[in-house]
KEDO-323688 format. One record per residue (C-alpha): x, y, z; residue number from 1; residue in three letters. Coordinates in Angstrom, 3 decimals. Example, Ala and Ser with C-alpha at 12.3 -4.5 7.8 and 13.67 -1.06 7.14 Angstrom:
<pts>
<pt east="12.300" north="-4.500" up="7.800" nr="1" rest="Ala"/>
<pt east="13.670" north="-1.060" up="7.140" nr="2" rest="Ser"/>
</pts>
This chain:
<pts>
<pt east="-4.755" north="8.569" up="-17.554" nr="1" rest="Met"/>
<pt east="-3.086" north="5.484" up="-19.070" nr="2" rest="Glu"/>
<pt east="-0.027" north="5.819" up="-16.801" nr="3" rest="Thr"/>
<pt east="-2.285" north="6.526" up="-13.851" nr="4" rest="Leu"/>
<pt east="-4.351" north="3.464" up="-14.619" nr="5" rest="Thr"/>
<pt east="-1.289" north="1.259" up="-15.223" nr="6" rest="Gly"/>
<pt east="0.370" north="2.298" up="-11.974" nr="7" rest="Asp"/>
<pt east="-2.890" north="1.970" up="-10.056" nr="8" rest="Ala"/>
<pt east="-3.538" north="-1.469" up="-11.529" nr="9" rest="Leu"/>
<pt east="-0.090" north="-2.799" up="-10.662" nr="10" rest="Ser"/>
<pt east="-0.161" north="-1.323" up="-7.145" nr="11" rest="Thr"/>
<pt east="-3.665" north="-2.609" up="-6.424" nr="12" rest="Ser"/>
<pt east="-2.730" north="-6.080" up="-7.674" nr="13" rest="Gln"/>
<pt east="0.317" north="-6.081" up="-5.396" nr="14" rest="Ala"/>
<pt east="-1.901" north="-5.203" up="-2.413" nr="15" rest="Leu"/>
<pt east="-4.456" north="-7.846" up="-3.312" nr="16" rest="Ile"/>
<pt east="-1.770" north="-10.513" up="-3.791" nr="17" rest="Arg"/>
<pt east="-0.233" north="-9.639" up="-0.434" nr="18" rest="Arg"/>
<pt east="-3.428" north="-9.698" up="1.582" nr="19" rest="Tyr"/>
<pt east="-5.545" north="-12.303" up="-0.199" nr="20" rest="Glu"/>
<pt east="-2.864" north="-14.935" up="-0.618" nr="21" rest="Gly"/>
<pt east="-2.674" north="-17.396" up="-3.512" nr="22" rest="Leu"/>
<pt east="-4.630" north="-20.640" up="-3.599" nr="23" rest="Tyr"/>
<pt east="-4.300" north="-22.665" up="-6.778" nr="24" rest="Leu"/>
<pt east="-6.908" north="-25.194" up="-5.637" nr="25" rest="Thr"/>
<pt east="-10.500" north="-24.169" up="-4.914" nr="26" rest="Pro"/>
<pt east="-11.321" north="-23.614" up="-1.234" nr="27" rest="Tyr"/>
<pt east="-14.121" north="-22.197" up="0.889" nr="28" rest="Leu"/>
<pt east="-13.433" north="-18.620" up="1.962" nr="29" rest="Cys"/>
<pt east="-14.431" north="-17.506" up="5.490" nr="30" rest="Pro"/>
<pt east="-17.849" north="-16.517" up="4.113" nr="31" rest="Ala"/>
<pt east="-18.341" north="-20.093" up="2.845" nr="32" rest="Gly"/>
<pt east="-18.006" north="-19.228" up="-0.858" nr="33" rest="Val"/>
<pt east="-15.915" north="-21.387" up="-3.233" nr="34" rest="Pro"/>
<pt east="-12.842" north="-19.330" up="-4.155" nr="35" rest="Thr"/>
<pt east="-9.629" north="-19.745" up="-6.158" nr="36" rest="Ile"/>
<pt east="-6.484" north="-17.805" up="-7.012" nr="37" rest="Gly"/>
<pt east="-6.312" north="-14.446" up="-5.261" nr="38" rest="Tyr"/>
<pt east="-9.841" north="-14.434" up="-3.876" nr="39" rest="Gly"/>
<pt east="-11.780" north="-15.005" up="-7.110" nr="40" rest="Ala"/>
<pt east="-15.283" north="-16.399" up="-6.663" nr="41" rest="Thr"/>
<pt east="-15.930" north="-16.510" up="-10.411" nr="42" rest="Tyr"/>
<pt east="-13.881" north="-16.827" up="-13.563" nr="43" rest="Tyr"/>
<pt east="-13.506" north="-14.281" up="-16.365" nr="44" rest="Asp"/>
<pt east="-16.249" north="-16.052" up="-18.338" nr="45" rest="Asp"/>
<pt east="-18.709" north="-15.539" up="-15.462" nr="46" rest="Gly"/>
<pt east="-18.683" north="-19.165" up="-14.294" nr="47" rest="Thr"/>
<pt east="-18.783" north="-19.518" up="-10.517" nr="48" rest="Leu"/>
<pt east="-15.865" north="-21.279" up="-8.858" nr="49" rest="Val"/>
<pt east="-16.791" north="-24.773" up="-7.659" nr="50" rest="Gln"/>
<pt east="-14.889" north="-26.827" up="-5.101" nr="51" rest="Leu"/>
<pt east="-14.620" north="-29.584" up="-7.719" nr="52" rest="Thr"/>
<pt east="-12.804" north="-27.333" up="-10.245" nr="53" rest="Asp"/>
<pt east="-9.321" north="-28.321" up="-11.350" nr="54" rest="Ala"/>
<pt east="-6.384" north="-26.420" up="-9.856" nr="55" rest="Pro"/>
<pt east="-5.104" north="-23.410" up="-11.779" nr="56" rest="Ile"/>
<pt east="-1.556" north="-22.193" up="-12.409" nr="57" rest="Thr"/>
<pt east="0.026" north="-19.099" up="-10.913" nr="58" rest="Arg"/>
<pt east="-0.080" north="-17.490" up="-14.381" nr="59" rest="Asp"/>
<pt east="-3.813" north="-18.197" up="-14.620" nr="60" rest="Arg"/>
<pt east="-4.345" north="-16.760" up="-11.124" nr="61" rest="Ala"/>
<pt east="-2.429" north="-13.602" up="-12.101" nr="62" rest="Asp"/>
<pt east="-4.440" north="-13.245" up="-15.314" nr="63" rest="Ala"/>
<pt east="-7.691" north="-13.756" up="-13.429" nr="64" rest="Leu"/>
<pt east="-6.711" north="-11.133" up="-10.856" nr="65" rest="Leu"/>
<pt east="-5.819" north="-8.612" up="-13.572" nr="66" rest="Leu"/>
<pt east="-9.139" north="-9.303" up="-15.315" nr="67" rest="Trp"/>
<pt east="-11.112" north="-8.733" up="-12.095" nr="68" rest="His"/>
<pt east="-9.243" north="-5.529" up="-11.243" nr="69" rest="Val"/>
<pt east="-9.577" north="-4.063" up="-14.756" nr="70" rest="Lys"/>
<pt east="-13.113" north="-5.191" up="-15.513" nr="71" rest="Asn"/>
<pt east="-14.870" north="-5.244" up="-12.151" nr="72" rest="Val"/>
<pt east="-13.169" north="-3.256" up="-9.385" nr="73" rest="Tyr"/>
<pt east="-11.604" north="-0.301" up="-11.215" nr="74" rest="Leu"/>
<pt east="-14.885" north="0.387" up="-13.087" nr="75" rest="Pro"/>
<pt east="-16.849" north="0.135" up="-9.823" nr="76" rest="Ala"/>
<pt east="-14.535" north="2.614" up="-8.097" nr="77" rest="Val"/>
<pt east="-14.681" north="5.033" up="-11.041" nr="78" rest="Val"/>
<pt east="-18.475" north="4.782" up="-11.242" nr="79" rest="Lys"/>
<pt east="-18.945" north="5.454" up="-7.515" nr="80" rest="Leu"/>
<pt east="-16.107" north="7.985" up="-7.164" nr="81" rest="Cys"/>
<pt east="-15.800" north="9.628" up="-10.616" nr="82" rest="Pro"/>
<pt east="-13.185" north="12.229" up="-9.679" nr="83" rest="Ala"/>
<pt east="-10.780" north="9.466" up="-8.653" nr="84" rest="Ile"/>
<pt east="-9.464" north="9.387" up="-12.230" nr="85" rest="Val"/>
<pt east="-7.727" north="12.711" up="-11.471" nr="86" rest="His"/>
<pt east="-6.050" north="11.429" up="-8.316" nr="87" rest="Glu"/>
<pt east="-2.730" north="9.706" up="-7.711" nr="88" rest="Thr"/>
<pt east="-2.239" north="6.049" up="-8.652" nr="89" rest="Pro"/>
<pt east="-1.811" north="5.251" up="-4.940" nr="90" rest="Gly"/>
<pt east="-5.213" north="6.672" up="-4.073" nr="91" rest="Arg"/>
<pt east="-6.827" north="4.746" up="-6.919" nr="92" rest="Val"/>
<pt east="-5.024" north="1.543" up="-5.896" nr="93" rest="Ala"/>
<pt east="-6.089" north="1.915" up="-2.256" nr="94" rest="Ala"/>
<pt east="-9.736" north="2.216" up="-3.280" nr="95" rest="Leu"/>
<pt east="-9.477" north="-0.713" up="-5.697" nr="96" rest="Ile"/>
<pt east="-7.992" north="-2.915" up="-2.965" nr="97" rest="Asp"/>
<pt east="-10.613" north="-1.801" up="-0.431" nr="98" rest="Trp"/>
<pt east="-13.409" north="-2.489" up="-2.911" nr="99" rest="Thr"/>
<pt east="-11.928" north="-5.872" up="-3.862" nr="100" rest="Phe"/>
<pt east="-11.906" north="-6.815" up="-0.184" nr="101" rest="Asn"/>
<pt east="-15.252" north="-5.317" up="0.859" nr="102" rest="Leu"/>
<pt east="-17.323" north="-4.976" up="-2.302" nr="103" rest="Gly"/>
<pt east="-18.825" north="-2.165" up="-4.347" nr="104" rest="Ala"/>
<pt east="-22.012" north="-2.245" up="-2.256" nr="105" rest="Gly"/>
<pt east="-20.069" north="-1.287" up="0.851" nr="106" rest="Asn"/>
<pt east="-18.254" north="1.459" up="-1.061" nr="107" rest="Leu"/>
<pt east="-21.577" north="2.790" up="-2.358" nr="108" rest="Arg"/>
<pt east="-23.052" north="3.033" up="1.156" nr="109" rest="Ala"/>
<pt east="-19.930" north="4.217" up="2.988" nr="110" rest="Ser"/>
<pt east="-18.765" north="7.470" up="4.469" nr="111" rest="Asn"/>
<pt east="-15.489" north="6.625" up="2.741" nr="112" rest="Leu"/>
<pt east="-17.174" north="7.271" up="-0.594" nr="113" rest="Arg"/>
<pt east="-18.579" north="10.570" up="0.683" nr="114" rest="Lys"/>
<pt east="-15.104" north="11.705" up="1.786" nr="115" rest="Arg"/>
<pt east="-13.510" north="10.673" up="-1.524" nr="116" rest="Val"/>
<pt east="-16.215" north="12.393" up="-3.569" nr="117" rest="Asn"/>
<pt east="-15.805" north="15.544" up="-1.463" nr="118" rest="Ala"/>
<pt east="-12.014" north="15.341" up="-2.039" nr="119" rest="Ala"/>
<pt east="-11.621" north="15.321" up="1.752" nr="120" rest="Asp"/>
<pt east="-8.419" north="13.314" up="1.537" nr="121" rest="Trp"/>
<pt east="-7.373" north="14.181" up="5.093" nr="122" rest="Ala"/>
<pt east="-10.407" north="12.226" up="6.354" nr="123" rest="Ala"/>
<pt east="-10.036" north="9.222" up="4.023" nr="124" rest="Val"/>
<pt east="-7.445" north="7.250" up="6.048" nr="125" rest="Pro"/>
<pt east="-9.699" north="7.290" up="9.128" nr="126" rest="Ala"/>
<pt east="-12.616" north="6.058" up="7.010" nr="127" rest="Glu"/>
<pt east="-10.493" north="3.234" up="5.588" nr="128" rest="Leu"/>
<pt east="-9.399" north="2.183" up="9.081" nr="129" rest="Arg"/>
<pt east="-12.999" north="1.752" up="10.266" nr="130" rest="Lys"/>
<pt east="-13.310" north="-1.387" up="8.121" nr="131" rest="Trp"/>
<pt east="-11.059" north="-3.711" up="10.129" nr="132" rest="Asn"/>
<pt east="-13.689" north="-5.979" up="11.700" nr="133" rest="Lys"/>
<pt east="-15.339" north="-9.249" up="10.852" nr="134" rest="Ser"/>
<pt east="-18.247" north="-10.481" up="12.928" nr="135" rest="Gly"/>
<pt east="-17.808" north="-7.429" up="15.158" nr="136" rest="Gly"/>
<pt east="-14.237" north="-8.371" up="16.084" nr="137" rest="Lys"/>
<pt east="-11.132" north="-6.408" up="15.085" nr="138" rest="Val"/>
<pt east="-8.882" north="-8.597" up="12.936" nr="139" rest="Leu"/>
<pt east="-5.152" north="-7.969" up="12.856" nr="140" rest="Lys"/>
<pt east="-4.927" north="-8.837" up="9.141" nr="141" rest="Gly"/>
<pt east="-7.651" north="-6.344" up="8.230" nr="142" rest="Leu"/>
<pt east="-6.060" north="-3.683" up="10.424" nr="143" rest="Thr"/>
<pt east="-2.736" north="-4.179" up="8.632" nr="144" rest="Ile"/>
<pt east="-4.447" north="-4.117" up="5.220" nr="145" rest="Arg"/>
<pt east="-6.299" north="-0.883" up="6.039" nr="146" rest="Arg"/>
<pt east="-3.008" north="0.707" up="7.176" nr="147" rest="Glu"/>
<pt east="-1.393" north="-0.270" up="3.874" nr="148" rest="Ala"/>
<pt east="-4.283" north="1.357" up="1.987" nr="149" rest="Glu"/>
<pt east="-4.178" north="4.459" up="4.204" nr="150" rest="Ala"/>
<pt east="-0.457" north="4.857" up="3.547" nr="151" rest="Ser"/>
<pt east="-1.248" north="5.325" up="-0.159" nr="152" rest="Leu"/>
<pt east="-3.599" north="8.242" up="0.478" nr="153" rest="Ile"/>
</pts>
């Protein structure tokens, strides 16, 4: 499990870094929420990011990302899809990245979760690919991200 978790953590962080981008100064994300680093809306002490916060370093952004993946997104994925701990690191990483991008609430309510929990891995890539829209419009960046996740299944 430790190797699985380590590999899944490093792979999911690589995906998140690639698709979220790095912003050392606080900014408003497309949803209008103050964000910093690799898409963090709050710090590891629970404090919400404010637009008036000081810039952070790349090392701090990396540490914050690792904290979020280990303490928020991996536990959410394991809670909602318990058998995932017996799957490949790539499958775990794909679900962590998806949940980081879309939230545990969407995972909870999704057909993706049903397919994962049924171990219907042949159907999982198609479920991942359904989540490539924002405001009803297909976004190229989300399509590319979903393909990267699907390739790990």
